[in-house]
N, C-alpha and C positions, 0 to 999 in steps of 0.2 A: 429165130429171134430170141426165144427163151434160152437156147443153148449159148448164144453170144453173151446174154446178160449174166448167166451163171459163170461163164469163163471170166468175164470182167470182174465179178464179185470175188472169185477165187484169187485172181491176180491182185486185186486190191488188198485182200486179206494178207497175202504173202508179203506185199510191200510194207504194210503196216507192221506186221510181225517182225520183218527184217529190220525196219527202222527202230522198233522198240528194243530189239536185241542189241543193235549198235549203240543205242543210247545207254542201255544198262551196262554194256561193256565199257563205255567211256566213263560212266560214273564209278564203276568198280576200279578202273585203272587210274582215275584222276580225282580222288576224293578231295584233295586240297583245292582244286579249281572249283569244284561244286560248292565246298564250304565258303570259299571267298565270294562266290556269286550269291549264295544264301545270305551271307552277312550283309552284303550291299543292299539286297532287296529288303531284308528284315529291318535293317537300320532305318531305311526310308519309310517303311510302312509303320513302324512302331514309334518313330520319333514324335514326341508330343508337340502340339501346337498351343500357343498361348490362348487362354480363355478367361473371360471375366463376366460375371453377372452381378447386378445390383438390384435389390428389391427393398421396398418399404411397406410395412403393414401397420394398420391402426389396431390398437388393442382395447378400445373402448367396448365395454360389455363382455370382454373375454375373461372368464374366471380361471381358465387354464391355458397354458402355452406349452406345446409339445414340440421339441426339436429333436430330430432323429436322423441317423445315417448308418451306413454299414462300415465304410472305411474312411469316409471323409473326416479329417481332423477339424475340431471346432474350438475356436477361441472366443470367449465371451467377455465383453466389457459392458460398462454402464455409462449412460450419458444423461444430460439434463433435459433432453427433449421428451416428447410424449409418444413417439412411434418406435416400432421395432425396425431396425435397419440391418440389412444383411448384405455382405459382399462375399461372393464365391469366386475364387481365382486360382490359377495354376495352369496345368497342361492337360490336354485331352488327346487321345489318339487321332491321327489323321482320318479324315472322312467321317468323323463323328460330330454331328451338329445337333443342336437342340438345347432346350433349357434343362438345367439340372437342379433347379429349385422348384419344388412342388408344394403348393399351398392347398390345404383343404380346411374347411370350416364346418363344424358340427355343433349346433346350438351355441353354447357359450365356450366352445373350445376351438382354439386355432392350432393347427398342426403344420409345421414346416419341415419338409423332408429334403435332404440333400442326396440326390441320386448320383450314380456313377455311369460312365459311358457303357454302352452295350457291346462295343467292339471288344474283340479278344485282347487280353493283356499279355499273351505269350504265344510264341511259335516254337515248335519243337521239330527236329529233323534227325533221322538216323540213316547213316550211310556206312555200309560195311561194318556195322557194330559200333561206329563212332557216333555219339549223340551230341547235338548242339541245340541249345535252346536260347531264346531271346525274350526278354520281357520289356514292356513299354515303360518309358519314364514318366507316364502321365500320373498326375497327382493333384487333387483338388483340396483346398482349405477354405473353411467357412469362417469369416470374421463377423461376429454377431454383436450388435449394440442394443442393449436393453435400456428402456427408460428407468431411471432410479425410482420414479413414482409408482411403478408397477409392483404391487405387493401380493399378487395372487400366486397360484401354484405354477412353478416352472419345472417341467420334466425334460431332462436331456438324456438321450439314449444313443449308444453306438455299440457296434460289435468289436471292430478292430481299431477304430479311430480314437485318437487321444482327445481329451477334453481339458481345456485350461480355463479356469474361472478367475477373472480379475475383479475382486470385490472392493468397493469403496471402503475406506477404513472406518468411516463414521456411519455406515449403513448397517442395518440389523437384518440378518437372514438366518433362517433355520435350515441347516444343511443336512442332507441325507446322501452319503456317498457310498456306492456299492460297486464292486468289480469282482468278477469270477477269478481272473488271472492277472489283471493289470495292477500296477503299482499305484497306491493312493498316497498323495503328499499334500498336507494342509499346512501352509506357511502363515496362516493368519494368527494373530495374537488375540486371544479371547480375554475379555474383561467383563465382570459382572455389571449388569445394567439394572437400575432401579426404576420402578414405576413405568414399565414399558407397556404401551397399549398394543393389544394383539393385532389391530389393523395396521400398525406400523412395522410389523415383522413380515418379511418375505419368506417364501418357502421354495427351496430349490432342491430337487432330487436329481442325482446323476447316477446313471447305471451303464456299465460297460461289461463286455465279456473279456476282451484282451487289452483294450485300450487303457492307457494310463490316465489317471485323474490328478490334476494339480490345481490347488487353490492358493492364490497369492494376492497380496494387496495391489490395488490398482494405483498406478502412479498418477 
């Protein structure tokens, strides 16, 4: 009985080895067909699907607001209401579900983090020295609406994501813009203001590593 099992295992090994050799020979002699199949599968897997999230946060009692992301682009506007409104939209890789807006509260500080999908953003293949790589078209953008009445500290941080601030022309804000490698552009016209009360001045700090920072008037 044991001898038969050993013979069956050896036969199975040779069958698998032979099939692998045939497969390798086919790939070696038909790289074009393999690449075409790879393109078809990769395109379906990496093609982004539409995604949208909407959140609203109360800022009463919050002395500091932190908005952060790694690659998600942020566009900030102001409105007449009293709450922070956030819309995150774009594309995410297939099979990637879940919320990408994370809220944490610590004492008088509200932090809103814009996450990214965990799925791989690229696939790479090498056949006979020929390399082919595919990247996903997934991309998320955060549209942020801050209440004009909020005059406490606002901190915005990204690594690669761009930040665009649309400031009301008649609003008073102290800006601190910092970027390691990103371009900083301030299109606001500054004019001296007399008898300004400190409580009427907002404080906005924007820090990025590579992301561009743009400040422009809100229409």
